[in-house]
MIROSE-57142 format. One line per field, with one value per residue (C-alpha): residue number from 1; residue in three letters; x, y, z. Coordinates in nm, 4 decimals. Each point is the difference from the previous one (the first is absolute). Last residue first. Layout:
N
num (NUM/...) $
residu (ALA/...) $
c1 (X/...) $
c2 (Y/...) $
c3 (Z/...) $
***
This chain:
415
num (415/414/413/412/411/410/409/408/407/406/405/404/403/402/401/400/399/398/397/396/395/394/393/392/391/390/389/388/387/386/385/384/383/382/381/380/379/378/377/376/375/374/373/372/371/370/369/368/367/366/365/364/363/362/361/360/359/358/357/356/355/354/353/352/351/350/349/348/347/346/345/344/343/342/341/340/339/338/337/336/335/334/333/332/331/330/329/328/327/326/325/324/323/322/321/320/319/318/317/316/315/314/313/312/311/310/309/308/307/306/305/304/303/302/301/300/299/298/297/296/295/294/293/292/291/290/289/288/287/286/285/284/283/282/281/280/279/278/277/276/275/274/273/272/271/270/269/268/267/266/265/264/263/262/261/260/259/258/257/256/255/254/253/252/251/250/249/248/247/246/245/244/243/242/241/240/239/238/237/236/235/234/233/232/231/230/229/228/227/226/225/224/223/222/221/220/219/218/217/216/215/214/213/212/211/210/209/208/207/206/205/204/203/202/201/200/199/198/197/196/195/194/193/192/191/190/189/188/187/186/185/184/183/182/181/180/179/178/177/176/175/174/173/172/171/170/169/168/167/166/165/164/163/162/161/160/159/158/157/156/155/154/153/152/151/150/149/148/147/146/145/144/143/142/141/140/139/138/137/136/135/134/133/132/131/130/129/128/127/126/125/124/123/122/121/120/119/118/117/116/115/114/113/112/111/110/109/108/107/106/105/104/103/102/101/100/99/98/97/96/95/94/93/92/91/90/89/88/87/86/85/84/83/82/81/80/79/78/77/76/75/74/73/72/71/70/69/68/67/66/65/64/63/62/61/60/59/58/57/56/55/54/53/52/51/50/49/48/47/46/45/44/43/42/41/40/39/38/37/36/35/34/33/32/31/30/29/28/27/26/25/24/23/22/21/20/19/18/17/16/15/14/13/12/11/10/9/8/7/6/5/4/3/2/1) $
residu (GLY/GLY/ASN/ALA/THR/LYS/THR/LEU/ILE/THR/THR/PRO/ARG/PRO/THR/THR/ILE/PRO/PRO/ARG/VAL/ALA/PRO/PRO/LEU/VAL/VAL/ARG/VAL/VAL/THR/GLY/THR/GLU/PRO/PRO/PRO/VAL/PRO/ASP/ILE/ARG/ILE/GLY/GLY/ALA/HIS/ALA/HIS/LEU/THR/ARG/TYR/ALA/ILE/ALA/LEU/GLY/LEU/GLY/ARG/HIS/ARG/VAL/LYS/THR/THR/PHE/PHE/PRO/GLU/LEU/PHE/LEU/LYS/ALA/ARG/VAL/ASP/PRO/ARG/ILE/GLY/THR/GLY/ASN/ASP/SER/VAL/THR/LEU/GLU/VAL/HIS/PRO/GLY/ALA/SER/VAL/ARG/GLY/LEU/CYS/ALA/ARG/ALA/ASP/ALA/ALA/THR/LEU/ASP/VAL/PRO/ARG/ALA/SER/VAL/ARG/VAL/VAL/GLY/GLY/THR/PRO/SER/ALA/GLU/VAL/ALA/ASN/GLU/LEU/LEU/HIS/GLY/VAL/LEU/ALA/SER/LEU/PRO/ALA/ASN/ASP/ILE/ALA/VAL/LEU/GLY/CYS/ALA/THR/PRO/ILE/ASP/ILE/ARG/VAL/ALA/CYS/ALA/THR/PRO/ASN/ALA/ALA/ARG/ILE/ARG/ALA/ASP/GLU/LYS/ALA/LEU/CYS/GLN/PRO/LEU/GLN/GLY/PRO/GLN/PRO/LYS/ALA/GLN/GLY/SER/ARG/SER/LEU/GLN/HIS/LEU/GLN/GLN/THR/PHE/VAL/ILE/GLY/ARG/GLN/GLY/VAL/LYS/GLY/ILE/GLU/SER/LEU/TYR/LYS/ALA/PRO/GLN/SER/GLY/PRO/PRO/VAL/LEU/PRO/VAL/SER/LEU/ASP/SER/PHE/GLY/ILE/ILE/GLY/THR/LEU/ILE/ASN/ASP/PHE/ASP/HIS/ALA/MET/ARG/GLY/ALA/ILE/VAL/SER/ALA/ASP/ALA/LEU/ARG/GLN/GLN/LEU/ARG/GLY/ALA/ASP/ILE/SER/PRO/GLY/ILE/GLU/SER/ALA/LEU/ALA/ALA/SER/ARG/GLU/MET/LEU/ARG/ALA/SER/VAL/SER/LEU/PHE/GLN/ARG/GLU/ALA/GLU/THR/TRP/PRO/GLU/PRO/THR/ALA/ARG/GLU/VAL/TRP/VAL/VAL/GLY/SER/PRO/ARG/GLY/ALA/PRO/GLN/ILE/LEU/THR/TYR/LEU/ARG/GLY/SER/GLY/GLY/PRO/VAL/GLN/TRP/ALA/VAL/THR/GLN/GLN/THR/ALA/SER/PHE/GLY/ARG/VAL/VAL/ASP/GLY/MET/GLU/ALA/PRO/LEU/LEU/SER/LEU/VAL/ASP/VAL/GLY/ASP/PRO/ARG/ALA/ILE/ARG/ALA/LEU/ALA/PRO/THR/ASP/THR/ALA/PRO/TRP/VAL/VAL/GLY/ALA/ALA/ARG/TRP/GLY/SER/ALA/ARG/VAL/TRP/GLY/GLY/PHE/VAL/GLY/ASP/TRP/THR/ASN/GLY/ASP/ARG/SER/ASP/THR/LEU/TRP/VAL/PRO/LEU/PHE/ALA/LEU/GLY/ASN/VAL/LEU/ASN/ASN/THR/LEU/ALA/MET) $
c1 (3.5964/0.3658/0.1453/0.0892/-0.3446/-0.0829/-0.2072/-0.3033/-0.1232/-0.3666/-0.0826/-0.3374/-0.2095/0.0011/-0.3302/-0.1542/-0.1521/-0.1953/0.1318/-0.1868/-0.2091/0.0352/-0.3226/-0.1427/-0.0138/-0.2988/0.0717/-0.2201/0.0811/-0.1678/-0.0221/-0.0437/-0.2647/-0.1734/-0.3722/-0.0451/0.1376/0.3514/-0.0426/0.0560/0.2732/-0.0181/0.2799/0.0470/0.2162/0.0561/0.3803/0.0245/-0.3034/0.1468/0.3288/-0.1780/-0.2215/0.2831/0.2141/-0.2897/-0.0757/0.3552/0.0512/-0.2276/0.2712/0.0893/0.1629/-0.3187/-0.2340/-0.3570/0.0681/-0.1434/0.2519/-0.2768/-0.3349/-0.2833/0.2245/0.0115/-0.2534/-0.3179/0.1964/0.1031/-0.3597/-0.1013/0.2753/0.2535/0.0274/0.0987/0.2728/-0.0437/0.1803/-0.0848/0.1969/-0.1817/0.1533/-0.2508/0.1585/-0.1958/-0.2123/-0.2572/-0.1864/0.2138/0.1788/0.1550/0.0094/-0.2515/-0.1710/-0.3805/-0.0175/0.1994/-0.2332/-0.3038/0.1583/0.0618/0.3383/0.1362/0.2052/0.3243/0.0889/0.2434/0.0705/0.1647/-0.0975/0.1314/-0.0035/-0.0167/0.2290/0.0377/-0.2862/-0.0262/-0.0275/0.3773/0.0239/-0.2868/0.1403/0.3497/-0.1358/-0.1929/0.3001/0.2285/-0.2529/0.0117/0.3729/0.0781/-0.2312/0.1616/0.3427/-0.1138/-0.1641/-0.3789/-0.1946/-0.0468/0.1652/-0.0518/-0.3767/-0.0117/0.2721/-0.2276/0.1000/-0.0463/0.1878/-0.0442/0.1572/0.0590/-0.0110/0.3033/0.2569/0.2920/-0.0778/0.2411/0.1097/-0.3633/-0.0987/0.2815/-0.0691/-0.3696/0.0969/0.2213/-0.2537/-0.2756/0.2162/0.0997/-0.3615/-0.1245/0.2668/-0.0400/-0.0611/0.0906/-0.2855/0.2106/-0.2432/0.1432/-0.2313/0.1920/0.3187/-0.0639/-0.1700/0.2928/0.2467/-0.1963/0.0054/0.3776/0.0129/-0.1708/0.2350/0.2974/-0.1370/-0.0085/0.3666/0.0807/-0.1729/0.2065/0.3247/-0.0802/-0.0770/0.3428/0.1660/-0.1699/0.1098/0.3597/-0.0169/-0.1160/0.2931/-0.0335/0.2974/0.2185/-0.0519/0.1811/-0.0974/-0.3716/0.0546/0.0300/-0.3282/-0.1733/0.1472/-0.1401/-0.3429/-0.0600/0.1475/-0.2006/-0.3083/0.0317/0.0581/-0.2889/-0.2208/0.0479/-0.0841/-0.3007/-0.1364/0.0037/-0.1704/-0.2586/-0.0943/-0.0732/-0.1782/-0.2362/-0.1312/-0.0526/-0.1693/-0.2470/-0.0633/-0.0621/-0.2410/-0.1920/-0.0354/-0.0995/-0.2770/-0.0735/-0.3544/-0.0851/-0.0735/-0.2533/-0.3118/0.0690/0.1551/-0.3280/-0.1895/0.2716/-0.0905/0.2420/-0.1047/-0.3661/0.0281/0.1145/-0.2728/-0.2724/0.1267/-0.0185/-0.3505/-0.1241/0.1522/-0.1799/-0.3288/0.0203/0.0802/-0.3216/-0.0301/-0.2606/-0.3522/-0.0908/-0.1104/0.0912/0.3577/0.3264/0.3465/0.3534/0.3365/0.3108/0.3483/0.3436/0.3311/0.1719/0.2525/-0.2730/-0.3436/-0.1661/-0.3771/-0.1124/-0.3495/-0.2995/-0.3635/-0.2200/-0.3156/-0.3053/-0.2289/-0.1426/0.2874/0.3474/0.1741/0.3435/0.0987/0.3678/0.1329/0.3308/0.0382/0.2488/0.3197/-0.1476/-0.2383/-0.1428/0.2486/-0.1442/-0.3519/0.0913/0.1491/-0.3021/-0.2605/-0.0686/-0.0645/0.1907/-0.1742/0.0165/-0.0496/-0.0011/-0.3198/-0.1062/-0.3463/-0.3603/0.0774/0.2100/0.3734/0.2135/0.3507/0.3349/0.3235/0.3218/-0.0714/0.0914/-0.1032/0.1360/-0.1274/0.1684/-0.2265/-0.3598/-0.2819/-0.3747/-0.3070/-0.3726/-0.3335/0.1843/-0.1664/0.3154/-0.0574/-0.0779/0.3020/0.2335/-0.1229/0.0674/0.3533/0.0627/-0.1106/0.1552/0.3317/0.0285/-0.1135/0.0094/0.1661/0.3383/-0.0608/0.0738/-0.2165/0.0900/-0.2782/-0.2532/0.0760/-0.2014/-0.3405/-0.1144/0.0881/-0.2178/-0.2944/0.0284/0.0413/-0.3206/-0.1895/0.0927/0.2608/-0.0571/0.2810) $
c2 (5.2359/-0.1172/0.3529/-0.0448/-0.1252/-0.3658/-0.1423/-0.2249/-0.1941/-0.0991/-0.2987/0.0082/-0.3125/-0.2341/-0.0165/-0.3445/-0.1909/-0.2932/-0.3444/-0.1555/-0.2995/-0.2455/-0.1034/-0.3433/-0.2184/-0.1227/-0.2513/-0.0412/-0.2741/0.0272/-0.3019/-0.0272/0.0367/0.3041/0.0026/-0.0318/0.1189/-0.1293/-0.2963/0.0591/-0.0676/0.1893/0.0646/0.1431/0.2144/0.0172/-0.0419/-0.3637/-0.0968/0.1667/-0.1857/-0.3283/0.0433/0.0914/-0.2916/-0.2434/0.1576/-0.0674/-0.3426/-0.1984/-0.2564/0.1016/-0.1857/-0.1803/0.2956/-0.0731/0.1063/-0.0534/0.0927/0.0515/-0.1552/0.2442/0.2804/-0.0775/-0.2846/0.1855/0.1842/-0.3347/-0.1192/0.3402/-0.0098/0.2803/0.2483/-0.0509/0.2617/0.3764/0.0764/0.2200/0.1126/0.2480/0.1582/0.1617/0.2310/0.0170/0.2395/-0.1472/-0.3247/-0.2849/-0.2712/-0.3231/-0.2219/-0.0845/0.3167/0.0228/0.0591/0.3212/0.1338/-0.0762/0.1841/0.2958/0.0561/0.3470/-0.0386/0.1518/-0.1166/-0.2397/-0.1359/-0.2956/-0.1066/-0.3187/0.0164/-0.2771/-0.0430/-0.3695/-0.1005/0.1018/-0.2569/-0.0217/0.3795/0.0193/-0.2757/0.1518/0.3481/-0.1226/-0.2003/0.3015/0.2316/-0.2047/-0.0782/0.3674/0.1044/-0.2542/0.1595/0.3629/0.0209/0.0148/0.3072/0.1484/0.2952/0.0762/0.0404/0.3824/0.0069/-0.1789/-0.3538/-0.0841/-0.3113/-0.1469/-0.3455/-0.1300/-0.3728/-0.2212/-0.0341/0.1009/-0.2809/-0.0133/0.3615/0.1084/-0.1653/0.1717/0.3383/-0.0225/-0.0947/0.3070/0.2345/-0.1306/0.0398/0.3548/0.1049/-0.1458/0.1540/-0.1562/0.1785/-0.2163/-0.2348/-0.3166/-0.2661/-0.3508/-0.2542/0.0114/-0.1343/-0.3722/0.0532/0.2113/-0.2674/-0.2627/0.2307/0.0288/-0.3799/-0.0218/0.2499/-0.1927/-0.3220/0.1681/0.0907/-0.3624/-0.1200/0.2454/-0.1170/-0.3666/0.0885/0.1638/-0.3044/-0.2265/0.2227/-0.0085/-0.3806/-0.0121/0.2114/0.3671/0.1022/-0.2983/-0.0993/0.1182/0.3663/-0.0934/-0.2070/0.2929/0.1455/-0.3372/-0.0238/0.3375/-0.0460/-0.3345/0.1101/0.3222/-0.1992/-0.2259/0.2886/0.2006/-0.3088/-0.0173/0.3691/-0.0179/-0.3058/0.1766/0.3108/-0.2018/-0.2015/0.3191/0.1500/-0.2971/0.0630/0.3696/-0.0885/-0.2296/0.2608/0.2783/-0.2156/-0.0919/0.3631/0.1109/-0.2591/0.0222/-0.0151/-0.2910/0.0411/0.2333/-0.2131/-0.3128/0.2215/0.1902/-0.3220/-0.1181/0.2991/0.2272/0.3250/-0.1081/-0.0304/0.3615/0.1097/-0.1653/0.1797/0.3351/-0.0731/-0.0969/0.3149/0.2234/-0.1861/0.0321/0.3713/0.0464/0.1106/0.2680/-0.1200/-0.0500/-0.3660/-0.2458/-0.0708/0.0543/-0.1375/0.0877/-0.1727/0.1800/-0.0976/0.0787/-0.1084/-0.3118/-0.0797/-0.1159/-0.0103/0.3417/0.0230/0.3560/0.1001/0.1443/0.0620/0.0668/0.2080/-0.0842/0.0116/0.2002/0.2379/-0.1179/0.1611/-0.1265/-0.1157/-0.0500/-0.2566/-0.0235/0.3741/0.0358/-0.0879/0.1483/-0.0944/0.2748/-0.0482/-0.3468/0.1469/0.2672/-0.2651/-0.2270/0.2662/-0.1164/-0.3558/-0.2449/-0.1335/-0.3685/-0.1516/-0.3767/-0.1473/-0.1630/-0.1436/0.0350/0.1815/0.2532/0.0018/0.2266/-0.1208/0.1439/-0.1928/0.0528/0.3705/0.2020/0.3605/-0.0282/-0.0772/-0.3399/-0.1771/0.1115/-0.1371/0.0550/-0.0483/0.0028/0.0170/-0.1113/-0.2447/-0.1105/-0.3709/0.0629/0.2247/-0.2362/-0.2965/0.1896/0.0859/-0.3588/-0.1518/0.2658/-0.0211/-0.3782/-0.2152/-0.3356/-0.1867/0.0744/0.3644/-0.0871/0.1771/0.3447/0.1912/-0.2501/0.1356/0.3166/-0.1666/0.0352/0.3691/0.0420/-0.1705/0.2421/0.2836/-0.0971/-0.0361/0.3574/0.0749/0.2571/0.2358) $
c3 (3.2899/0.0088/-0.0191/-0.3662/-0.0830/-0.0241/-0.2796/0.0408/-0.2988/0.0059/-0.2214/-0.1676/0.0506/-0.2942/-0.1876/0.0154/-0.2875/0.1403/-0.0911/-0.2941/0.0870/-0.2858/-0.1649/0.0859/-0.3101/-0.1950/-0.2760/-0.3035/-0.2488/-0.3399/-0.2264/-0.3738/-0.2659/-0.1472/-0.0852/0.2900/0.3380/0.0835/0.2321/0.3711/0.2555/0.3301/0.2498/0.3486/0.2252/0.3754/-0.0352/0.1132/-0.2066/-0.3092/0.0299/0.0741/-0.3085/-0.2365/0.1191/-0.0497/-0.3371/-0.1187/0.1623/-0.2315/-0.0790/-0.3537/-0.2907/-0.1097/0.0403/0.1150/0.3571/0.3489/0.2706/0.2582/-0.0994/0.0709/-0.1173/-0.3719/0.0072/-0.1077/-0.2699/-0.1540/-0.0341/-0.1400/-0.2662/0.0348/-0.2851/-0.3631/0.0184/-0.0020/0.3255/0.2973/0.3057/0.2275/0.3108/0.2368/0.2564/0.3231/0.2068/0.2383/0.0690/0.1249/-0.1962/0.1207/-0.3075/-0.2686/-0.1149/-0.0231/0.3753/-0.0371/-0.2700/0.2190/0.2954/-0.2299/-0.1585/-0.0710/-0.3160/-0.1324/-0.3502/-0.1600/-0.3457/-0.1682/-0.3504/-0.1557/-0.3785/-0.2582/-0.3000/0.0712/0.2277/0.3649/0.2807/0.0538/0.0240/0.2510/0.2220/-0.0055/0.0792/0.3055/0.1223/-0.0317/0.1666/0.3211/0.0012/-0.0603/0.2858/0.2318/-0.0629/-0.0375/0.3434/0.0056/0.1156/-0.3464/-0.1736/-0.3695/-0.0003/0.0034/-0.2653/-0.2424/-0.1119/-0.3674/-0.1137/-0.3489/-0.0406/-0.3516/-0.0655/0.0521/-0.2790/0.2261/0.2472/0.2956/-0.0502/-0.0417/0.3275/0.1890/-0.1619/0.0920/0.3556/0.0397/-0.1597/0.2272/0.3101/-0.1001/-0.0655/0.3342/0.2249/0.3445/0.3299/0.3018/0.0868/0.0234/0.1247/-0.0190/-0.1632/-0.3267/0.1565/-0.0492/-0.3342/-0.1211/0.1166/-0.1941/-0.3026/0.0295/0.0220/-0.3410/-0.1617/0.1435/-0.1525/-0.3390/0.0545/0.0824/-0.3139/-0.2032/0.1638/-0.0651/-0.3619/-0.0386/0.1559/-0.2537/-0.2852/0.1236/0.0272/-0.3659/-0.1163/-0.0943/0.2146/0.0998/0.3664/0.3142/-0.0378/0.0490/0.3159/0.2420/-0.1286/0.0441/0.3507/0.1013/-0.1580/0.1704/0.3349/0.0080/-0.0980/0.3060/0.2417/-0.1446/0.0179/0.3768/0.0524/-0.2336/0.1790/0.3366/-0.1357/-0.1923/0.3110/0.1923/-0.3021/-0.0237/0.3521/-0.0786/-0.3295/0.1761/0.2705/-0.2523/-0.1986/0.3151/0.0991/-0.3503/-0.0295/-0.3707/-0.1272/-0.2255/-0.3710/-0.1614/-0.0494/0.2072/0.2672/0.0242/0.0749/0.2387/0.2116/0.1812/-0.1682/0.0099/0.3777/0.0366/-0.2441/0.2118/0.3107/-0.1810/-0.1347/0.3468/0.1500/-0.2479/0.0441/0.3787/-0.0292/-0.1942/-0.3615/-0.0467/-0.0902/-0.3687/0.0196/-0.2768/0.1019/-0.1829/0.0757/-0.1014/-0.0175/-0.1185/-0.1126/0.1379/-0.1490/0.1370/0.2737/0.2368/-0.1614/0.0343/-0.0458/0.0585/0.1107/-0.1807/0.0950/-0.2999/-0.0352/0.2029/-0.3011/-0.2901/-0.0699/0.1099/0.2982/0.0891/0.3487/0.0816/0.2463/0.1900/0.0566/0.2874/-0.1883/-0.3161/-0.2805/-0.2185/-0.2840/-0.0591/-0.0097/-0.2547/-0.2301/0.0419/-0.0828/-0.3550/0.1136/-0.2226/-0.3094/-0.1019/0.3444/-0.0523/0.1408/0.3266/0.0698/0.1219/0.3264/-0.1891/-0.0650/-0.2204/-0.0762/-0.1074/0.0654/-0.1968/-0.0318/-0.3123/0.0734/0.3529/0.3505/0.0182/0.0447/-0.0542/0.2122/-0.0093/0.2151/-0.0686/0.1825/0.3093/0.2398/0.1757/-0.0697/-0.3670/-0.0554/0.1878/-0.2054/-0.3236/0.1129/0.1097/-0.3298/-0.2215/0.1850/-0.0088/0.2896/-0.1790/0.2844/-0.1551/0.0932/0.3639/0.2559/0.1353/-0.1761/0.1384/0.3491/-0.0917/-0.0439/0.3631/-0.0147/-0.3107/0.1708/0.2922/-0.2486/-0.1794/0.3262/0.0835/0.2614/0.2711/0.1053) $
***
């Protein structure tokens, strides 16, 4: 498999993708340099592969421009990728056509990168492999991180949360004992003071603070236990209804929650206890983000994930059938700088009374049960955030027909 001079030069350029963007190696600079070194007539990138990408560029040897019109064939190309089809060639009149490959930053949606050359010969295997290798380096590059935010190392995140969960479990047990004493003695002291007096008010506040502490230690316990796999079938509609009722009881003026779960999506391979904790944190975040009079919409559907779909989810997801749970709000949305830190910095939060435990618990629960999560903005012109969670479906036991029972009767003569 002979390499052309252009590909040899392109291979020599590849390490530049892994240099620090603080050295001036922004996306446009590195992308343009890669095109010139590789000898392409043109190259393009769209990330993610949607109608409203965050990154869309077209590069030629003389410069890089914003791509104002997406290639008409892009949707067909994206659907053409498979586990064995890493590149897709598309014929374009008057040239070599385009050679596409996916760009898939960890825990993010997929985008595409394509190249064009001046000669009309068929694409060689060497060119296909070079484009695939280039895309793998682009995914890890500081240049891409400067455009869309850094990729998330799922393994490192899981280890950091696992270490934190051990400490959380021990702290929760100790705090439980302390809070039990505080709440217990404040309750015992209430009858000893005149009702409505200042001491009675102080004791009431002590009790409320203790109860808030109990809520916090319950979250620490959830974090500690969230890494345990409990794949017994869980009832998604019942868990959502239970958590919705809990949130509504704590805040009767909260926004409306609309839940639509088809029967086919009712059972998932997560036990009810961790499933309730998972959906409870998702609902709480959506309700808190919604304005007064807003609506949180919860829906589910069966999906058959491709390898690219699985990679776009943060967690431990494999290709195949799943249940996709979607929770969307119509709030102001998450600022880009905040979105970039949500999983990159465990326990990151912008809420004064929160400690960032909700998403950490959700992530560990999903990781333990071979599920995953994605957080995206609601498509314009609407505002808000949509959280997509993929859950493994429950395996239903096979229906067996009982074997007929033969009853033997004895005759009078014992025959």
